[in-house]
Structures are given as structure tokens and as C-alpha cells.
N, C-alpha and C positions, 0 to 999 in steps of 0.2 A: 504494500500500500504506500509506502514512502516513495517508491519510484513514481507512482501515479501522482502523488502530491507535488513532487518536484516538477513533473512535466506540466502540471496545471499552474503552479505558482510562477514558474519562470516566464512563460508567455504573458501572464497577467502583469508581472513587473515590467516587462518590455512595453506592454500596451500602455501602462500608466506613464512611464517615462516619455514615450513617444507622444502621448497626448499632451504632456506638459511642455513639450519643446516649443521654444519661442519662434514664431514665424516672422520673417522679414516682411515689412509692409511692401506691397506692390506699388511701384512708382508709376505715375501717369506717363503716357506715351511721350509727352513733351518734356519729360524730366529723366528719362531712363538711360540716356547716353547712347542710344542707338538711332539709326535712320529708319524710322517706321513709315508705314504707308501713310501718304498724305503730307509728309514733311518734305521740304525741298533741301534742307540741311539737317544735320544731327540736332534734334530737339528744337528746330526752328523752321519758320516758313510754312507755307501751306496752311494746315489746320492748327499750327502752333504760332506763337508770337513771331514777328518778323526776324530774319537773320540779321546780325550786325555785319555791315560790309567790311571785308578784309582789305586793308590798304597795304599794298606791296610796293615798296619804293622801287622806282625804275629810272634808269638812265640809259638812253639810246642815242647814238650819234653815228653819222657816216662821214667819212673824209675821203674826198676824191673817188666817190662811188663805192667804197667798201665800208662795211660795218666795223667800228672800232670799239673794242672793249676797254673801258676806262676803269681802272682799279681805285681811283680816288675821286671823290666828289665833295664839294664844299659850297654851301650857299651862305653868304654873309651879308650883313648890313653894317657898313662902316662909313664914317664921315658923310652921312646923308645919302648914301648910294648902295643899291643892291648889286651884288657881284656873284657870278657863278664861276667856279674854278673846277675844271675836270682834268684828269691827267692819267697817264700810264707811264711805262718805262721810256717811251720814245716821243710821246705827244702830250703837250699841255695846252689847254685852251682856257682863256678867261673871257667871259662875256659880261659886259656892263649892262645891267638890267634897269638902269635909271633909279630915280629916287622915290617913286610912289609905292611900288609893289601892288598897284591897283590892277584888277582884272581888265585885260584889253590887249590890243596889238599895237606895237610901237616900232619906229625905225631904230635900228641898233646904232648906238653912238660909237664912232671909231675911238674916241677917247676912253681909255680904260679897257678896251677889248684888244686882245692879241692872241697869237698862237706861237708855239715853239715846237719844232720837230727836229729831233736829233741834235739839239743844241743850236739850231738856226732859228732866229726870231723873225716872225712875220708880224710886223707892227701896224700894217695898214689893213683896216677892215672896210669892206664896201659891200653894197647890195645886201645889207643885213637887216633882219627883222626879228623881233621876239614877241611872243604872246605869253601873258600870264593867264592861264585858264582857271586856276583856283588858288586862293591864298587864305589859308586857315590860320588866323592870328592867335586863336585860342590854343591850338596844338603845335604852332610854329612849323607849318608845312606849306610848301608851295609846289604847284604843278604848272607846266608850260612847255612852249616850243621855241626853237631858235634856228636860224640859219644865217650864214654870212660867207663871204670870201675873204681870205687873208692873203696878202701879198707882201713882197719885200720891195722896198724902193730900189729902183735900178735893176731889178731882175724880172724875168718873165714867168717864174714859177708861182703857182697859186694853190692854196689849200682851199678846196671847196667843201665847206662844212654844211651838210644838209640833214634834214629830218632829225635834228636835235630835239630830244624830248626828255623832260624830267617829270616824274609823278611822285607826289607825296614826299618830296625831298625835305628833310628836317633842317632847321637852322638854329 
């Protein structure tokens, strides 16, 4: 009889402990960390609250028809003027963006704009324009476009800078 009691008591104890087990609360679809049906992003969009846009800083520029990867970028405001300086191991470009930082399209001033390629300076800027497409003064970020031609006085070579673009560049 003791064997039968053990076989009855043991399952009863397991049943009691499993009934007392704490269950995790089930999270709502918009809070569970998964991309559920009806969501456009994980826990956002569609049937959930809107997704927060992701701002990915971007710098793009072409020089003489080829895309150039720039390893360094700096946007500064100094002495009443905005300036964009981008560079890599062989090319450095400074673009003077004027003094207002206001959204709009403007002619590029030759004063304060220059390029240097392999140690050779191109101090004359012509046919230049820049646009500021967004300026977030709360988060200190600017977006825009630029293009210009840099040349050297007395020489015939020119650096054609085209399709210059910055997005969400911090300053």
C-alpha cells in the first residue's frame, strides 16, 4: 500500500507546484519586441503608434565624375559664417555656406571655399550653389546640397564637385 500512496502523492505534489507557478503577463502586440501582423516596424506603425524616423547621417560627393568617399566631415559656425569641411587622404574641400543657415538655395561664395588635392590648392570657386534643405537648431543638425568648380589661377585643370549632399550632419 505504501507504493500506491507514493504514486498518488507524488503526482499530487507536482500538480500543486505547477498550479502555483507564476505566469508571465502576456505583452500586447505593440509592446512585445516582435514584428507582428499589422505593424510596419517592430512594435510601431500600422495598428501601433507611429514609428520614430531613423536619421542616418550621410555625406555624398562626386569629383570629376567619380564618387569620393570622405572619411572626415565637419560643419561649423564661426565668426558669423557656416562652413562645411570634408576630406580624405588625398582630397579636402571647404564650402562656405554663408551666415544665415536658413533653408533655401544660394550662390556659393568663392571667399572661404577651396579645395586641395594631393597637396595642390584650388582656390578659385565658380559656378557654385548650395541649398540648405533642413536645419534643426534644437538637435544641431543640418541637411543640404552643394556643387561648384574649383580651379587654380594660371592652370587649366579643374575639380568639378557635383551632387554634394549632407543629411543630418551634426555640428
